[in-house]
Every structure is written in C-alpha cells, then in structure tokens.
C-alpha positions in Angstrom: -0.5 6.4 -23.3 -2.6 5.1 -21.0 -5.0 6.9 -18.1 -3.7 5.9 -15.0 0.1 4.6 -16.3 2.2 4.3 -12.9 5.6 4.2 -14.9 5.4 8.2 -15.5 6.3 8.1 -11.7 8.9 5.9 -12.4 7.6 3.2 -10.2 7.1 0.9 -12.6 9.9 -1.4 -12.4 8.6 -4.2 -10.1 11.1 -6.2 -8.4 10.7 -9.8 -7.7 12.5 -10.2 -4.1 11.8 -8.0 -1.0 15.8 -7.5 -1.0 15.6 -5.4 -4.4 12.0 -3.3 -3.1 11.8 -0.3 -1.1 7.8 -0.4 -1.1 5.8 -3.1 -0.2 1.4 -2.2 -1.1 -0.4 -4.4 0.7 -3.6 -4.8 -0.5 -6.6 -7.4 0.7 -7.7 -9.3 4.2 -4.5 -10.0 6.3 -4.8 -12.9 8.3 -3.0 -14.2 11.1 -1.4 -17.0 9.6 -0.5 -14.4 7.2 0.9 -12.4 9.6 4.2 -13.9 10.1 5.4 -13.4 6.6 4.1 -10.0 5.7 6.2 -9.2 8.4 9.1 -11.4 7.7 9.4 -9.9 4.0 9.1 -6.4 5.5 12.0 -7.2 7.8 14.0 -8.4 4.5 13.5 -5.2 2.7 16.4 -2.6 2.5 15.8 0.4 4.6 14.8 3.0 3.5 11.1 0.9 3.1 7.8 2.1 2.7 4.2 0.5 3.0 1.2 1.5 1.2 -2.4 0.2 2.5 -4.2 -0.5 -0.5 -8.0 -1.1 0.7 -10.7 -1.2 3.3 -8.9 -4.9 3.9 -5.8 -4.1 4.3 -6.7 -0.8 6.2 -9.9 -2.4 8.7 -9.9 -5.6 8.0 -13.4 -4.9 5.7 -16.7 -6.5 5.8 -14.9 -10.2 7.2 -14.7 -8.4 11.0 -17.1 -9.0 13.2 -17.8 -10.8 16.5 -16.2 -14.6 15.9 -13.9 -14.3 13.8 -11.1 -15.0 15.6 -8.3 -15.7 12.4 -8.0 -11.9 11.3 -5.5 -9.3 11.3 -8.2 -5.7 11.7 -5.8 -4.2 10.1 -2.2 -4.0 8.6 -0.6 -0.7 10.9 -1.0 -3.8 13.2 1.8 -5.6 12.3 3.9 -3.1 10.0 4.3 0.6 10.1 1.7 2.1 7.6 2.8 5.6 5.5 -0.1 5.7 2.6 -4.1 4.3 3.1 -5.5 4.6 -0.2 -9.1 3.6 1.1 -11.5 2.2 -1.1 -13.3 -1.7 -1.6 -11.5 -1.6 -4.4 -9.9 1.2 -4.7 -10.1 3.1 -8.1 -6.9 4.0 -10.3 -6.5 7.2 -9.8 -6.8 6.8 -5.7 -3.2 4.8 -5.9 -1.8 7.1 -8.2 -3.0 9.5 -4.9 -1.0 7.0 -2.6 2.0 7.4 -4.6 1.6 11.2 -5.3 1.1 11.2 -1.5 4.1 8.5 -0.5 6.3 11.2 -2.7 5.6 14.1 -1.2 6.2 12.5 2.3 9.7 11.1 1.1 10.6 14.8 -0.6 8.8 16.8 0.7 7.5 18.2 -2.4 5.0 17.1 -4.6 5.8 15.6 -8.8 2.6 17.2 -9.8 0.5 19.4 -7.9 -3.2 19.3 -7.3 -5.0 15.7 -7.3 -4.9 13.3 -10.6 -6.5 15.0 -13.0 -9.6 12.8 -15.1 -9.5 14.0 -18.4 
C-alpha cells in the first residue's frame, strides 16, 4: 500500500464535472482572468460544497504578489469561501492528507484517525 494514499479516506474517486463534485481543491496562483471561471465552477457545485486552498500561491498569492502586479488575486478566499488551508510551497503529501482529515473533522464533528498523519 502506498504511504500517502487518499483512497483509504474515501477521496480517491475524482468527479469530472463540477455538478458531481463536492470538494474543490485550489492549487496555484489565481489570476483575475481565471477568477470568473473559478466562481462559476464553485456556483455549479451542488450543496454542501467545500473548498481547500492548497499552497502559498492559492492562500496568499505566493511570491508573485508585489507592488506592480495588477493581474493576481491575493488569496482565493476573496472569491470563494475556503474551509481548509494547506500551507507550503509546494505542500507536502502528508499536509494534504492532514487537510482532508481537518475537513472531515469539520464536516462530521469527529476524526476517523486520531492525531496527525503518522510517518512510517
């Protein structure tokens, strides 16, 4: 079995369209040209819906945001409500699994696996 396998959390089946998905993972820099498409995809998702912002670029704009950059969104939370933030540049695999567990804890009120993800 793989060390960082998301199938054991029930998150292995990816849906090809926003009408079948309930989780949006935003990773990477969000530009103003991409913002309307991202909001449209979020609005097409059925309720209940959740968003994970993965990486520094999605959370705060990353190292690309400085004075003079007019086309970047400084964080995806200005467009859609974010439930879980996964820090890092790039985030480590166990960080993403921890984000899934935090989201599960937020949804159900309890955690399937107590404590942080164990390294083998």
